[in-house]
C-alpha positions in Angstrom: 128.4 146.9 34.8 131.5 148.5 36.2 134.4 146.7 37.3 133.7 147.9 40.8 130.2 146.2 40.6 131.7 143.0 39.1 134.1 142.8 42.1 131.4 143.4 44.6 129.1 140.7 42.9 132.1 138.1 42.8 132.7 139.0 46.3 129.1 138.3 47.5 129.1 135.2 45.3 132.2 133.8 47.3 130.7 134.6 50.7 127.4 132.9 49.7 129.3 129.9 48.6 131.7 129.6 51.4 134.6 130.0 48.9 137.8 131.3 50.7 139.3 134.6 49.4 141.3 137.4 50.6 139.6 140.7 52.1 141.1 144.1 51.9 144.6 144.9 53.1 144.5 141.4 54.8 146.4 138.4 53.4 144.4 135.7 55.0 141.6 133.9 53.6 138.0 135.0 54.5 135.7 131.9 54.7 133.0 131.5 57.3 131.3 128.2 58.6 127.8 129.7 59.1 127.4 131.9 56.0 124.2 130.0 55.0 122.7 130.4 58.6 123.6 134.1 58.5 122.0 134.8 54.9 119.0 132.8 56.3 118.7 134.8 59.5 119.0 138.1 57.6 116.1 137.0 55.1 113.9 136.3 58.0 114.7 139.5 59.6 113.9 141.4 56.4 110.7 139.6 56.2 109.7 140.4 59.7 110.8 143.9 59.1 108.5 144.2 56.1 105.7 142.9 58.2 106.3 145.6 60.8 106.0 148.2 58.0 102.7 146.7 57.0 101.6 146.9 60.6 102.4 150.7 60.7 100.6 151.2 57.3 97.6 149.5 58.7 97.7 151.7 61.9 98.2 148.9 64.2 98.6 149.3 68.0 101.7 151.3 69.0 102.8 148.8 71.5 102.4 145.8 69.1 104.6 147.7 66.7 107.2 148.3 69.3 107.3 144.6 70.4 107.8 143.4 66.8 110.6 146.1 66.3 112.3 144.7 69.3 111.9 141.2 68.0 113.7 142.4 64.6 116.4 144.2 66.5 117.0 140.9 68.7 117.3 138.9 65.4 119.7 141.1 63.9 121.8 141.3 67.0 121.8 137.5 67.1 122.9 137.6 63.5 125.6 140.0 64.2 126.9 137.6 67.1 127.2 134.7 64.7 129.1 136.8 62.2 131.5 137.8 64.9 132.1 134.2 66.1 132.6 133.1 62.5 135.1 136.0 62.1 136.9 135.3 65.3 137.2 131.5 64.8 138.3 131.8 61.2 139.7 135.2 59.9 141.3 136.4 63.2 142.8 133.1 64.1 144.6 133.0 60.5 145.5 136.8 60.9 147.0 136.3 64.2 148.9 133.3 63.0 150.4 135.3 60.2 151.1 138.3 62.5 148.3 140.6 60.8 147.5 143.2 63.4 145.7 145.3 61.0 143.0 142.6 61.0 142.9 142.7 64.8 142.6 146.6 64.7 139.8 146.4 62.1 137.9 144.0 64.1 138.3 146.2 67.2 136.9 149.2 65.3 134.1 147.0 64.0 133.0 146.0 67.3 133.3 149.6 68.7 130.8 150.6 65.9 128.5 147.7 66.4 128.3 148.2 69.9 127.2 151.7 70.0 
């Protein structure tokens, strides 16, 4: 494995186990209260999306497929809201206390992309 792959694996491990760590150019720790809930929601959304794929493969009614896609989209949007709430309550609060304007700018850019 490459050093970059090891770093990514370690980073994912830290998130999965709520281990505080630094992120990118920011000096603040990166810890989230709802990491397990986010991972569970993502797993359910992935499973649901796989079921939608099966529906398409089986030639199920397009209206039924569209309704299920809307449900997956809603689940993903709600997961994004939970991530945003955690980020605001932890990372941004810490960044603001440390005067880290870059973290706030990064959040603004992420929200802009998320809301498109």
